[in-house]
GUSEPA-669510 format. One line per field, with one value per atom (N, C-alpha, C, O, CB): residue number from 1; x, y, z. Coordinates in nm, 3 decimals, padded with zeros to 5 digits. Glycine has a CB too. Example, Ala and Ser with C-alpha at 12.3 -4.5 7.8 and 13.67 -1.06 7.14 Angstrom:
! residues 2
n	1 1 1 1 1 2 2 2 2 2
px	01.319 01.230 01.320 01.424 01.131 01.285 01.367 01.290 01.341 01.408
py	-00.569 -00.450 -00.330 -00.332 -00.447 -00.225 -00.106 00.003 00.114 -00.060
pz	00.780 00.780 00.780 00.846 00.905 00.708 00.714 00.787 00.804 00.572
! end
This chain:
! residues 194
n	1 1 1 1 1 2 2 2 2 2 3 3 3 3 3 4 4 4 4 4 5 5 5 5 5 6 6 6 6 6 7 7 7 7 7 8 8 8 8 8 9 9 9 9 9 10 10 10 10 10 11 11 11 11 11 12 12 12 12 12 13 13 13 13 13 14 14 14 14 14 15 15 15 15 15 16 16 16 16 16 17 17 17 17 17 18 18 18 18 18 19 19 19 19 19 20 20 20 20 20 21 21 21 21 21 22 22 22 22 22 23 23 23 23 23 24 24 24 24 24 25 25 25 25 25 26 26 26 26 26 27 27 27 27 27 28 28 28 28 28 29 29 29 29 29 30 30 30 30 30 31 31 31 31 31 32 32 32 32 32 33 33 33 33 33 34 34 34 34 34 35 35 35 35 35 36 36 36 36 36 37 37 37 37 37 38 38 38 38 38 39 39 39 39 39 40 40 40 40 40 41 41 41 41 41 42 42 42 42 42 43 43 43 43 43 44 44 44 44 44 45 45 45 45 45 46 46 46 46 46 47 47 47 47 47 48 48 48 48 48 49 49 49 49 49 50 50 50 50 50 51 51 51 51 51 52 52 52 52 52 53 53 53 53 53 54 54 54 54 54 55 55 55 55 55 56 56 56 56 56 57 57 57 57 57 58 58 58 58 58 59 59 59 59 59 60 60 60 60 60 61 61 61 61 61 62 62 62 62 62 63 63 63 63 63 64 64 64 64 64 65 65 65 65 65 66 66 66 66 66 67 67 67 67 67 68 68 68 68 68 69 69 69 69 69 70 70 70 70 70 71 71 71 71 71 72 72 72 72 72 73 73 73 73 73 74 74 74 74 74 75 75 75 75 75 76 76 76 76 76 77 77 77 77 77 78 78 78 78 78 79 79 79 79 79 80 80 80 80 80 81 81 81 81 81 82 82 82 82 82 83 83 83 83 83 84 84 84 84 84 85 85 85 85 85 86 86 86 86 86 87 87 87 87 87 88 88 88 88 88 89 89 89 89 89 90 90 90 90 90 91 91 91 91 91 92 92 92 92 92 93 93 93 93 93 94 94 94 94 94 95 95 95 95 95 96 96 96 96 96 97 97 97 97 97 98 98 98 98 98 99 99 99 99 99 100 100 100 100 100 101 101 101 101 101 102 102 102 102 102 103 103 103 103 103 104 104 104 104 104 105 105 105 105 105 106 106 106 106 106 107 107 107 107 107 108 108 108 108 108 109 109 109 109 109 110 110 110 110 110 111 111 111 111 111 112 112 112 112 112 113 113 113 113 113 114 114 114 114 114 115 115 115 115 115 116 116 116 116 116 117 117 117 117 117 118 118 118 118 118 119 119 119 119 119 120 120 120 120 120 121 121 121 121 121 122 122 122 122 122 123 123 123 123 123 124 124 124 124 124 125 125 125 125 125 126 126 126 126 126 127 127 127 127 127 128 128 128 128 128 129 129 129 129 129 130 130 130 130 130 131 131 131 131 131 132 132 132 132 132 133 133 133 133 133 134 134 134 134 134 135 135 135 135 135 136 136 136 136 136 137 137 137 137 137 138 138 138 138 138 139 139 139 139 139 140 140 140 140 140 141 141 141 141 141 142 142 142 142 142 143 143 143 143 143 144 144 144 144 144 145 145 145 145 145 146 146 146 146 146 147 147 147 147 147 148 148 148 148 148 149 149 149 149 149 150 150 150 150 150 151 151 151 151 151 152 152 152 152 152 153 153 153 153 153 154 154 154 154 154 155 155 155 155 155 156 156 156 156 156 157 157 157 157 157 158 158 158 158 158 159 159 159 159 159 160 160 160 160 160 161 161 161 161 161 162 162 162 162 162 163 163 163 163 163 164 164 164 164 164 165 165 165 165 165 166 166 166 166 166 167 167 167 167 167 168 168 168 168 168 169 169 169 169 169 170 170 170 170 170 171 171 171 171 171 172 172 172 172 172 173 173 173 173 173 174 174 174 174 174 175 175 175 175 175 176 176 176 176 176 177 177 177 177 177 178 178 178 178 178 179 179 179 179 179 180 180 180 180 180 181 181 181 181 181 182 182 182 182 182 183 183 183 183 183 184 184 184 184 184 185 185 185 185 185 186 186 186 186 186 187 187 187 187 187 188 188 188 188 188 189 189 189 189 189 190 190 190 190 190 191 191 191 191 191 192 192 192 192 192 193 193 193 193 193 194 194 194 194 194
px	10.782 10.663 10.588 10.559 10.594 10.558 10.443 10.331 10.267 10.371 10.305 10.152 10.037 10.043 10.154 09.919 09.798 09.744 09.649 09.694 09.823 09.767 09.607 09.530 09.915 09.598 09.459 09.368 09.253 09.442 09.392 09.283 09.222 09.235 09.322 09.139 09.092 09.048 09.003 08.999 09.051 08.992 08.848 08.807 08.968 08.792 08.657 08.627 08.525 08.603 08.690 08.690 08.647 08.552 08.845 08.791 08.800 08.738 08.723 08.848 08.621 08.518 08.417 08.318 08.504 08.400 08.246 08.280 08.191 08.167 08.396 08.425 08.459 08.476 08.539 08.475 08.522 08.367 08.342 08.649 08.284 08.111 08.084 08.016 08.019 08.077 07.983 07.879 07.759 07.928 07.933 07.828 07.717 07.643 07.728 07.751 07.706 07.558 07.501 07.752 07.484 07.350 07.332 07.238 07.303 07.415 07.427 07.448 07.372 07.555 07.532 07.572 07.421 07.341 07.726 07.403 07.283 07.200 07.176 07.232 07.115 07.037 06.997 06.887 07.118 07.180 07.195 07.121 07.064 07.408 07.146 07.116 06.940 06.874 07.203 06.870 06.761 06.652 06.535 06.755 06.748 06.660 06.665 06.575 06.766 06.779 06.761 06.841 06.813 06.570 06.934 07.008 07.091 07.153 07.096 07.105 07.206 07.218 07.132 07.167 07.344 07.342 07.413 07.407 07.408 07.491 07.542 07.480 07.419 07.605 07.483 07.421 07.544 07.658 07.400 07.473 07.594 07.688 07.636 07.512 07.767 07.914 07.988 08.074 08.028 08.005 08.106 08.068 07.990 08.219 08.149 08.101 08.208 08.301 08.061 08.215 08.304 08.357 08.457 08.276 08.287 08.337 08.378 08.304 08.176 08.509 08.472 08.339 08.275 08.619 08.352 08.283 08.103 08.006 08.325 08.108 07.952 07.876 07.952 07.950 07.776 07.726 07.675 07.555 07.649 07.688 07.606 07.535 07.468 07.649 07.552 07.457 07.333 07.239 07.548 07.319 07.203 07.129 07.182 07.245 06.988 06.923 06.840 06.784 06.891 06.847 06.855 06.975 06.942 06.873 07.059 07.136 07.135 07.148 07.275 07.110 07.072 06.935 06.931 07.037 06.858 06.720 06.817 06.800 06.552 06.886 06.940 06.983 06.927 07.118 07.080 07.115 07.050 07.091 07.168 06.966 06.830 06.793 06.808 06.703 06.728 06.644 06.755 06.700 06.523 06.864 06.968 06.980 06.977 07.153 06.991 06.999 06.867 06.847 07.078 06.795 06.653 06.600 06.541 06.535 06.660 06.657 06.717 06.643 06.769 06.854 06.964 06.906 06.944 07.055 06.797 06.758 06.626 06.571 06.809 06.570 06.445 06.499 06.425 06.316 06.614 06.674 06.732 06.707 06.797 06.817 06.855 06.755 06.786 06.960 06.653 06.512 06.477 06.434 06.370 06.496 06.436 06.484 06.428 06.421 06.653 06.724 06.803 06.883 06.633 06.764 06.887 07.006 07.021 06.828 07.103 07.256 07.282 07.316 07.382 07.288 07.332 07.253 07.326 07.312 07.163 07.118 07.130 07.158 07.005 07.099 07.098 07.267 07.284 07.095 07.373 07.525 07.501 07.538 07.641 07.439 07.418 07.402 07.489 07.303 07.268 07.218 07.275 07.250 07.032 07.379 07.481 07.570 07.605 07.554 07.632 07.711 07.699 07.800 07.749 07.577 07.524 07.501 07.544 07.394 07.452 07.427 07.584 07.634 07.321 07.680 07.839 07.881 07.873 07.910 07.921 07.913 07.908 07.991 07.858 07.762 07.715 07.756 07.716 07.533 07.808 07.877 07.776 07.768 07.982 07.718 07.589 07.694 07.760 07.426 07.710 07.806 07.758 07.844 07.812 07.632 07.588 07.603 07.640 07.453 07.573 07.593 07.706 07.699 07.590 07.839 07.985 08.014 08.095 08.068 07.925 07.991 07.903 07.960 07.998 07.770 07.705 07.798 07.828 07.600 07.839 07.926 07.995 07.981 08.010 08.108 08.221 08.172 08.191 08.263 08.110 08.081 08.043 08.067 08.001 07.975 07.927 08.072 08.093 07.818 08.178 08.267 08.361 08.443 08.308 08.352 08.450 08.379 08.436 08.525 08.242 08.237 08.182 08.110 08.168 08.190 08.130 07.996 07.964 08.205 07.939 07.788 07.737 07.753 07.732 07.687 07.636 07.772 07.749 07.576 07.870 07.992 08.106 08.099 08.029 08.188 08.287 08.377 08.374 08.434 08.437 08.503 08.658 08.734 08.546 08.656 08.742 08.810 08.792 08.660 08.892 08.924 08.984 08.999 09.006 09.019 09.103 08.988 08.991 09.208 08.885 08.792 08.675 08.591 08.751 08.694 08.631 08.716 08.638 08.634 08.815 08.903 08.890 08.906 08.982 08.849 08.868 08.719 08.715 08.907 08.622 08.469 08.464 08.379 08.356 08.553 08.542 08.580 08.519 08.657 08.717 08.824 08.709 08.711 08.981 08.630 08.520 08.440 08.423 08.441 08.371 08.277 08.314 08.244 08.246 08.429 08.545 08.544 08.516 08.735 08.592 08.607 08.451 08.461 08.632 08.335 08.236 08.185 08.090 08.175 08.277 08.225 08.199 08.215 08.112 08.151 08.071 08.181 08.301 08.011 08.065 08.165 08.204 08.309 08.055 08.098 08.115 08.234 08.314 08.007 08.200 08.369 08.471 08.557 08.415 08.500 08.596 08.642 08.761 08.520 08.537 08.583 08.654 08.759 08.459 08.573 08.595 08.746 08.795 08.486 08.829 08.932 09.026 09.137 08.928 08.998 09.093 09.062 09.142 09.074 09.043 09.036 09.115 09.207 08.894 09.064 09.153 09.282 09.340 09.130 09.348 09.491 09.555 09.666 09.503 09.453 09.533 09.530 09.561 09.524 09.491 09.467 09.563 09.600 09.249 09.588 09.614 09.519 09.559 09.737 09.406 09.316 09.279 09.220 09.178 09.320 09.313 09.455 09.508 09.196 09.483 09.632 09.765 09.761 09.611 09.868 09.993 09.924 09.861 10.210 09.979 09.929 09.973 10.063 09.997 09.956 09.997 09.907 09.786 09.971 09.994 09.923 09.923 09.818 10.003 10.005 09.972 09.852 09.760 10.082 09.856 09.704 09.583 09.480 09.689 09.591 09.497 09.440 09.322 09.496 09.533 09.491 09.449 09.373 09.583 09.515 09.428 09.279 09.186 09.493 09.259 09.114 09.012 08.913 09.104 09.057 09.050 08.972 08.856 09.212 09.117 09.139 08.974 08.896 09.283 08.973 08.867 08.740 08.651 08.888 08.702 08.587 08.549 08.437 08.593 08.630 08.650 08.593 08.482 08.809 08.670 08.607 08.455 08.391 08.670 08.426 08.288 08.175 08.056 08.295 08.238 08.165 08.115 08.004 08.090 08.186 08.157 08.218 08.326 08.209 08.082 08.094 08.267 08.355 07.911 08.258 08.324 08.458 08.539 08.291 08.490 08.607 08.634 08.722 08.565 08.603 08.641 08.702 08.776 08.549 08.638 08.692 08.822 08.907 08.573 08.818 08.946 09.068 09.166 08.936 09.061 09.166 09.282 09.400 09.109 09.214 09.331 09.403 09.509 09.277 09.340 09.424 09.471 09.520 09.394 09.491 09.578 09.710 09.829 09.464 09.649 09.782 09.852 09.937 09.776 09.806 09.925 10.031 10.118 09.873 10.032 10.088 10.223 10.315 10.006 10.174 10.243 10.339 10.319 10.144 10.432 10.540 10.466 10.413 10.699 10.450 10.416 10.441 10.346 10.571 10.512 10.586 10.487 10.435 10.702 10.462 10.379 10.249 10.190 10.368 10.165 10.068 09.992 09.881 10.078 10.129 10.159 10.129 10.063 10.320 10.201 10.217 10.030 09.967 10.311 09.977 09.811 09.740 09.625 09.733 09.787 09.667 09.732 09.649 09.645 09.832 09.842 09.761 09.696 10.025 09.781 09.694 09.568 09.502 09.692 09.523 09.322 09.318 09.252 09.224 09.363 09.364 09.334 09.238 09.552 09.429 09.476 09.364 09.355 09.680 09.318 09.194 09.083 08.995 09.174 09.068 08.941 08.931 08.835 08.932 09.034 09.065 09.009 08.912 09.227 09.068 09.057 08.890 08.845 09.221 08.834 08.688 08.588 08.479 08.647 08.606 08.518 08.424 08.315 08.625 08.488 08.379 08.255 08.148 08.436 08.275 08.222 08.099 08.009 08.289
py	06.904 06.958 06.841 06.743 07.021 06.848 06.762 06.720 06.811 06.852 06.625 06.564 06.593 06.616 06.351 06.580 06.605 06.421 06.390 06.767 06.340 06.209 06.162 06.070 06.086 06.257 06.249 06.293 06.272 06.296 06.349 06.425 06.397 06.475 06.543 06.262 06.195 06.265 06.378 06.106 06.209 06.274 06.343 06.459 06.154 06.208 06.210 06.300 06.365 06.087 06.326 06.466 06.588 06.666 06.504 06.571 06.726 06.764 06.881 06.766 06.688 06.726 06.723 06.751 06.680 06.682 06.711 06.816 06.901 06.621 06.863 06.995 07.093 07.207 06.987 07.076 07.184 07.227 07.347 07.139 07.148 07.149 07.171 07.069 06.995 07.211 07.185 07.092 07.119 07.304 06.966 06.846 06.951 07.047 06.801 06.877 06.930 06.942 07.024 06.856 06.851 06.884 07.001 07.062 06.812 07.073 07.210 07.317 07.414 07.212 07.307 07.414 07.419 07.512 07.373 07.300 07.316 07.377 07.490 07.220 07.323 07.349 07.514 07.569 07.300 07.584 07.717 07.814 07.922 07.743 07.750 07.811 07.802 07.897 07.699 07.659 07.626 07.680 07.693 07.503 07.731 07.799 07.959 08.042 07.783 07.980 08.163 08.202 08.317 08.255 08.146 08.220 08.321 08.280 08.130 08.425 08.510 08.602 08.681 08.595 08.572 08.639 08.777 08.854 08.549 08.807 08.894 09.033 09.010 08.831 09.133 09.240 09.225 09.179 09.415 09.288 09.312 09.437 09.500 09.376 09.458 09.587 09.595 09.678 09.558 09.549 09.561 09.502 09.407 09.510 09.582 09.499 09.404 09.416 09.565 09.303 09.225 09.247 09.182 09.145 09.389 09.372 09.563 09.636 09.310 09.600 09.746 09.837 09.818 09.811 09.933 10.028 09.997 10.067 10.021 09.882 09.841 09.933 09.963 09.705 09.983 10.076 10.028 10.050 10.161 09.960 09.900 09.930 09.862 09.824 10.004 10.197 10.214 10.255 10.382 10.188 10.178 10.088 09.985 10.113 10.125 10.057 09.940 09.844 10.119 09.970 09.928 09.813 09.725 10.050 09.793 09.713 09.583 09.462 09.795 09.678 09.559 09.473 09.350 09.621 09.542 09.433 09.334 09.212 09.546 09.373 09.278 09.172 09.063 09.362 09.202 09.111 09.013 08.900 09.155 09.055 08.980 08.877 08.755 09.066 08.970 08.870 08.787 08.684 08.947 08.790 08.680 08.568 08.446 08.760 08.624 08.479 08.430 08.325 08.520 08.504 08.416 08.288 08.180 08.532 08.374 08.272 08.152 08.070 08.326 08.146 08.087 07.957 07.842 08.211 08.044 07.897 07.876 07.801 07.897 07.952 07.858 07.759 07.663 07.959 07.766 07.688 07.543 07.427 07.785 07.584 07.473 07.395 07.282 07.509 07.442 07.391 07.289 07.177 07.534 07.329 07.258 07.149 07.067 07.321 07.141 07.017 07.037 06.959 06.916 07.182 07.235 07.297 07.419 07.357 07.207 07.299 07.362 07.473 07.239 07.353 07.429 07.562 07.659 07.355 07.579 07.700 07.789 07.908 07.689 07.693 07.733 07.827 07.937 07.543 07.745 07.822 07.969 08.076 07.709 07.955 08.041 08.165 08.249 08.001 08.160 08.322 08.317 08.414 08.349 08.187 08.258 08.332 08.436 08.177 08.289 08.368 08.480 08.549 08.336 08.540 08.660 08.735 08.848 08.639 08.679 08.757 08.751 08.864 08.658 08.642 08.669 08.789 08.876 08.578 08.825 08.920 09.052 09.140 08.901 09.042 09.187 09.204 09.312 09.201 09.143 09.116 09.103 09.188 09.206 09.020 08.945 08.849 08.777 08.846 08.847 08.768 08.616 08.531 08.826 08.580 08.484 08.408 08.294 08.510 08.489 08.465 08.416 08.308 08.588 08.457 08.451 08.311 08.228 08.590 08.298 08.137 08.066 07.958 08.090 08.057 07.968 07.896 07.778 08.034 08.025 07.988 07.920 07.802 08.091 07.952 07.902 07.782 07.715 07.960 07.730 07.605 07.535 07.415 07.593 07.603 07.482 07.451 07.336 07.551 07.539 07.466 07.397 07.338 07.517 07.399 07.267 07.167 07.065 07.275 07.162 07.047 07.020 06.920 06.995 07.069 07.077 07.039 06.922 06.965 07.099 07.103 07.197 07.314 07.117 07.173 07.302 07.348 07.387 07.487 07.342 07.387 07.214 07.095 07.507 07.303 07.173 07.224 07.323 07.182 07.104 07.111 07.217 07.202 06.910 07.295 07.422 07.503 07.621 07.514 07.408 07.482 07.615 07.670 07.409 07.669 07.787 07.908 08.024 07.765 07.837 07.932 07.965 08.055 07.918 07.858 07.821 07.908 07.991 07.658 07.930 08.001 08.137 08.194 07.981 08.211 08.323 08.368 08.459 08.332 08.313 08.347 08.341 08.408 08.256 08.262 08.250 08.405 08.482 08.123 08.409 08.557 08.660 08.744 08.590 08.676 08.787 08.768 08.858 08.776 08.639 08.642 08.703 08.770 08.501 08.662 08.678 08.828 08.886 08.634 08.878 09.043 09.110 09.220 09.126 09.048 09.085 09.047 09.093 09.053 08.947 08.869 08.739 08.671 08.914 08.696 08.567 08.475 08.453 08.498 08.427 08.359 08.172 08.111 08.346 08.123 08.040 08.009 07.917 08.001 08.144 08.138 08.133 08.061 08.243 08.192 08.242 08.096 08.066 08.336 08.000 07.867 07.775 07.714 07.789 07.775 07.732 07.773 07.682 07.781 07.883 07.939 07.883 07.867 08.058 07.844 07.764 07.631 07.635 07.786 07.585 07.404 07.392 07.311 07.349 07.512 07.484 07.498 07.391 07.621 07.612 07.640 07.514 07.466 07.770 07.467 07.356 07.224 07.120 07.342 07.241 07.075 07.099 07.010 07.046 07.232 07.272 07.239 07.192 07.222 07.275 07.267 07.420 07.511 07.181 07.412 07.542 07.643 07.701 07.614 07.638 07.706 07.618 07.507 07.744 07.657 07.562 07.581 07.673 07.648 07.434 07.404 07.545 07.588 07.257 07.614 07.718 07.696 07.717 07.870 07.653 07.624 07.750 07.784 07.522 07.827 07.991 08.044 08.079 08.117 08.048 08.118 08.019 08.070 08.147 07.877 07.831 07.820 07.785 07.778 07.856 07.871 08.030 08.059 07.809 08.134 08.260 08.246 08.268 08.377 08.209 08.188 08.113 08.168 08.112 07.987 07.894 07.978 07.977 07.836 08.059 08.136 08.253 08.268 08.184 08.313 08.418 08.370 08.448 08.493 08.239 08.171 08.150 08.186 08.058 08.095 08.076 08.191 08.196 08.063 08.280 08.413 08.470 08.525 08.495 08.445 08.478 08.367 08.386 08.497 08.222 08.151 08.057 08.010 08.211 08.015 07.943 07.750 07.703 08.021 07.697 07.566 07.459 07.416 07.458 07.448 07.355 07.387 07.303 07.335 07.521 07.614 07.546 07.459 07.794 07.555 07.487 07.377 07.347 07.465 07.291 07.129 07.112 07.024 07.009 07.226 07.232 07.256 07.183 07.334 07.393 07.471 07.408 07.442 07.600 07.309 07.235 07.143 07.099 07.161 07.108 06.990 06.997 06.894 06.906 07.111 07.245 07.270 07.259 07.443 07.311 07.331 07.241 07.268 07.410 07.079 06.994 06.962 06.881 06.854 07.035 07.021 07.138 07.131 06.974 07.244 07.359 07.408 07.345 07.467 07.498 07.519 07.643 07.714 07.555 07.679 07.792 07.943 08.018 07.777 07.958 08.038 08.078 08.189 07.962 07.946 07.992 08.028 08.100 07.899 07.982 07.981 08.150 08.201 07.874 08.193 08.346 08.435 08.539 08.374 08.365 08.442 08.462 08.568 08.310 08.322 08.312 08.389 08.421 08.148 08.430 08.442 08.626 08.715 08.334 08.654 08.814 08.861 08.965 08.873 08.754 08.798 08.816 08.915 08.699 08.702 08.729 08.845 08.940 08.594 08.849 08.980 09.122 09.197 08.997 09.134 09.248 09.224 09.302 09.228 09.137 09.118 09.140 09.210 08.972 09.073 09.150 09.289 09.347 09.128 09.345 09.527 09.568 09.643 09.595 09.519 09.612 09.559 09.594 09.585 09.472 09.466 09.496 09.438 09.269 09.552 09.600 09.721 09.754 09.661 09.776 09.896 09.845 09.906 09.998 09.694 09.662 09.635 09.600 09.549
pz	09.343 09.374 09.439 09.371 09.250 09.567 09.655 09.565 09.511 09.781 09.547 09.461 09.580 09.701 09.415 09.473 09.538 09.499 09.427 09.460 09.560 09.518 09.626 09.600 09.543 09.741 09.798 09.741 09.779 09.901 09.659 09.593 09.463 09.369 09.581 09.452 09.315 09.229 09.253 09.320 09.100 08.976 09.026 09.031 08.849 09.060 09.076 09.174 09.152 09.102 09.286 09.385 09.311 09.319 09.447 09.207 09.136 09.108 09.144 09.053 08.994 08.930 08.983 08.917 08.841 09.144 09.199 09.242 09.229 09.307 09.304 09.372 09.273 09.318 09.474 09.141 09.065 09.010 09.003 08.943 08.977 08.927 09.061 09.064 08.847 09.174 09.269 09.220 09.229 09.315 09.160 09.154 09.016 09.035 09.367 08.885 08.774 08.780 08.709 08.666 08.876 08.916 08.956 08.905 09.006 09.062 09.144 09.042 09.039 09.256 08.971 08.882 08.798 08.808 08.782 08.715 08.655 08.718 08.677 08.622 08.857 08.965 08.964 08.958 09.096 08.974 09.020 08.838 08.825 09.078 08.776 08.628 08.623 08.581 08.483 08.678 08.628 08.694 08.658 08.620 08.867 09.007 08.937 08.953 09.208 08.866 08.819 08.936 08.970 08.818 09.013 09.118 09.055 08.956 09.205 09.082 09.047 09.189 09.229 08.903 09.255 09.386 09.386 09.482 09.490 09.251 09.208 09.139 09.035 09.149 09.168 09.080 08.961 08.974 09.165 08.834 08.711 08.782 08.875 08.528 08.757 08.803 08.712 08.740 08.926 08.605 08.526 08.403 08.398 08.580 08.248 08.155 08.141 08.221 08.033 08.046 07.973 07.884 07.853 07.946 07.776 07.621 07.670 07.738 07.446 07.613 07.624 07.517 07.414 07.594 07.617 07.562 07.609 07.581 07.392 07.678 07.723 07.812 07.904 07.802 07.826 07.930 08.017 07.998 07.900 08.127 08.195 08.306 08.383 08.214 08.302 08.372 08.310 08.378 08.316 08.186 08.066 08.149 08.191 07.896 08.181 08.194 08.114 08.167 08.232 07.969 07.851 07.851 07.771 07.761 07.891 07.844 07.971 07.953 07.807 08.139 08.228 08.167 08.154 08.387 08.144 08.088 07.977 07.984 07.976 07.906 07.744 07.872 07.872 07.592 07.979 08.051 08.125 08.148 08.106 08.153 08.216 08.143 08.149 08.227 08.053 07.979 07.896 07.856 07.876 07.861 07.785 07.912 07.896 07.733 08.014 08.136 08.182 08.243 08.294 08.150 08.164 08.052 08.065 08.154 07.928 07.791 07.877 07.931 07.628 07.886 07.938 08.045 08.071 08.013 08.086 08.182 08.196 08.278 08.338 08.106 08.048 07.933 07.913 07.975 07.857 07.764 07.854 07.819 07.688 07.979 08.042 08.133 08.170 08.110 08.167 08.243 08.120 08.150 08.279 07.969 07.869 07.826 07.752 07.778 07.897 07.839 07.726 07.674 07.802 07.683 07.540 07.578 07.575 07.431 07.617 07.642 07.559 07.601 07.659 07.437 07.333 07.348 07.363 07.197 07.348 07.354 07.474 07.486 07.323 07.560 07.723 07.725 07.777 07.854 07.653 07.629 07.545 07.592 07.519 07.427 07.341 07.442 07.465 07.245 07.499 07.589 07.719 07.790 07.621 07.791 07.878 07.819 07.874 07.952 07.673 07.632 07.604 07.612 07.567 07.560 07.555 07.712 07.736 07.473 07.779 07.939 07.942 07.939 08.098 07.948 07.943 07.896 07.983 07.860 07.796 07.750 07.781 07.806 07.712 07.773 07.839 08.004 08.047 07.827 08.077 08.170 08.284 08.372 08.182 08.280 08.384 08.443 08.368 08.293 08.579 08.661 08.657 08.634 08.816 08.676 08.699 08.537 08.508 08.771 08.475 08.305 08.289 08.231 08.206 08.323 08.308 08.384 08.344 08.376 08.516 08.569 08.510 08.493 08.741 08.455 08.377 08.280 08.270 08.310 08.199 08.045 08.097 08.065 07.948 08.207 08.275 08.278 08.176 08.405 08.372 08.388 08.281 08.276 08.471 08.175 08.045 08.007 07.968 07.882 08.013 07.953 07.992 07.922 07.894 08.160 08.212 08.227 08.266 08.346 08.202 08.187 08.038 08.041 08.294 07.923 07.756 07.778 07.761 07.630 07.803 07.806 07.736 07.770 07.927 07.658 07.525 07.421 07.306 07.621 07.459 07.436 07.416 07.445 07.587 07.354 07.346 07.533 07.606 07.143 07.535 07.676 07.622 07.526 07.751 07.705 07.710 07.841 07.869 07.652 07.912 08.044 08.060 08.169 08.111 07.936 07.911 07.894 07.937 07.768 07.816 07.818 07.914 07.905 07.720 08.018 08.151 08.230 08.275 08.197 08.265 08.303 08.323 08.431 08.240 08.176 08.133 08.198 08.281 07.971 08.163 08.237 08.366 08.424 08.204 08.437 08.589 08.654 08.728 08.647 08.583 08.611 08.589 08.679 08.476 08.518 08.474 08.574 08.656 08.330 08.588 08.713 08.864 08.940 08.737 08.875 09.021 09.059 09.163 08.981 08.914 08.936 09.015 09.071 08.751 09.014 09.030 09.167 09.230 08.932 09.198 09.333 09.342 09.444 09.377 09.221 09.239 09.311 09.296 09.085 09.411 09.511 09.422 09.443 09.710 09.336 09.333 09.220 09.204 09.338 09.144 09.058 09.114 09.062 08.980 09.216 09.329 09.359 09.357 09.472 09.387 09.448 09.347 09.369 09.505 09.221 09.105 09.056 08.990 09.023 09.071 09.041 09.110 09.060 09.051 09.233 09.326 09.288 09.194 09.487 09.285 09.208 09.113 09.102 09.131 09.004 08.838 08.909 08.926 08.677 08.958 08.990 09.060 09.037 09.086 09.157 09.188 09.139 09.198 09.295 09.029 08.923 08.780 08.702 08.852 08.772 08.649 08.507 08.401 08.639 08.538 08.419 08.370 08.427 08.460 08.281 08.217 08.214 08.119 08.295 08.335 08.399 08.399 08.345 08.564 08.452 08.488 08.675 08.727 08.431 08.739 08.870 08.941 08.869 08.941 09.023 09.115 09.257 09.272 09.040 09.346 09.499 09.544 09.599 09.614 09.539 09.615 09.574 09.647 09.575 09.404 09.365 09.408 09.452 09.183 09.394 09.458 09.555 09.557 09.450 09.701 09.804 09.839 09.931 09.879 09.745 09.760 09.714 09.792 09.676 09.583 09.579 09.701 09.751 09.461 09.731 09.831 09.971 10.011 09.857 10.027 10.095 10.105 10.200 10.039 09.974 09.951 09.941 09.973 09.836 09.897 09.904 10.034 10.070 09.839 10.112 10.278 10.335 10.388 10.334 10.322 10.362 10.357 10.447 10.290 10.254 10.207 10.241 10.216 10.051 10.315 10.366 10.288 10.315 10.417 10.182 10.113 10.170 10.202 09.984 10.155 10.241 10.185 10.260 10.196 10.038 09.984 10.007 10.047 09.855 09.982 10.023 10.165 10.155 10.032 10.242 10.386 10.420 10.513 10.449 10.283 10.297 10.215 10.227 10.231 10.119 10.017 10.069 10.056 09.918 10.147 10.168 10.274 10.280 10.214 10.352 10.460 10.406 10.450 10.583 10.300 10.219 10.147 10.100 10.177 10.088 09.977 10.075 10.043 09.952 10.217 10.287 10.350 10.435 10.370 10.295 10.363 10.265 10.298 10.424 10.110 10.058 10.008 09.925 10.007 10.111 10.066 10.177 10.281 10.023 10.188 10.282 10.362 10.277 10.205 10.454 10.583 10.469 10.452 10.764 10.433 10.328 10.235 10.223 10.255 10.153 10.047 10.084 10.004 09.949 10.231 10.256 10.302 10.291 10.339 10.359 10.411 10.297 10.300 10.459 10.169 10.018 10.013 10.011 09.850 10.012 09.951 10.045 10.012 09.944 10.163 10.238 10.219 10.239 10.423 10.192 10.196 10.055 10.045 10.197 09.940 09.800 09.821 09.788 09.687 09.887 09.927 10.003 09.962 10.043 10.081 10.194 10.091 10.106 10.291 09.996 09.914 09.755 09.661 09.886 09.768 09.645 09.707 09.656 09.569 09.852 09.919 09.910 09.859 10.060 09.961 09.979 09.874 09.881 09.980 09.737 09.619 09.539 09.430 09.501 09.635 09.542 09.685 09.681 09.440 09.769 09.896 09.841 09.888 10.033 09.738 09.697 09.641 09.648 09.585 09.568 09.436 09.484 09.407 09.350
! end
């Protein structure tokens, strides 16, 4: 299999995290670009206004803790918001697992939470899945899957994906790229109604 030698570990980490300051800044700024649409746990009633209020309160507490520099408490409240199905909470918790901020470094858990946030259309998580699959962080290296997620992120206008996708294409066959693009189109078609 071709190597991604051109892609240094430092670039991977900065791309993965969209720089820790950016990821943290998103939490600190309280930016939640995606409305919660699905619960992360069976039996949760996201349509219930009480649950929506609980998600928002938990996420707000995570933001406050992050601003105060308390990563452990930020991770706790991000986790609560994540379990309740809050997409930005899921993304924040995944990022914390990927960086070891407030929790032990755990790429597998990061992937779990990014997948859940991605199911709700959280574009930062979509991009991060592409990075993780391209480098085997928490999963086996899978260029086809990586390219799929980067393609979805570019379709949603995520700037960092525009830079990474062509570099990944350099180590892929045309057949792999075609499969990736077909998978991306299928994913987008299945998630348009959300």
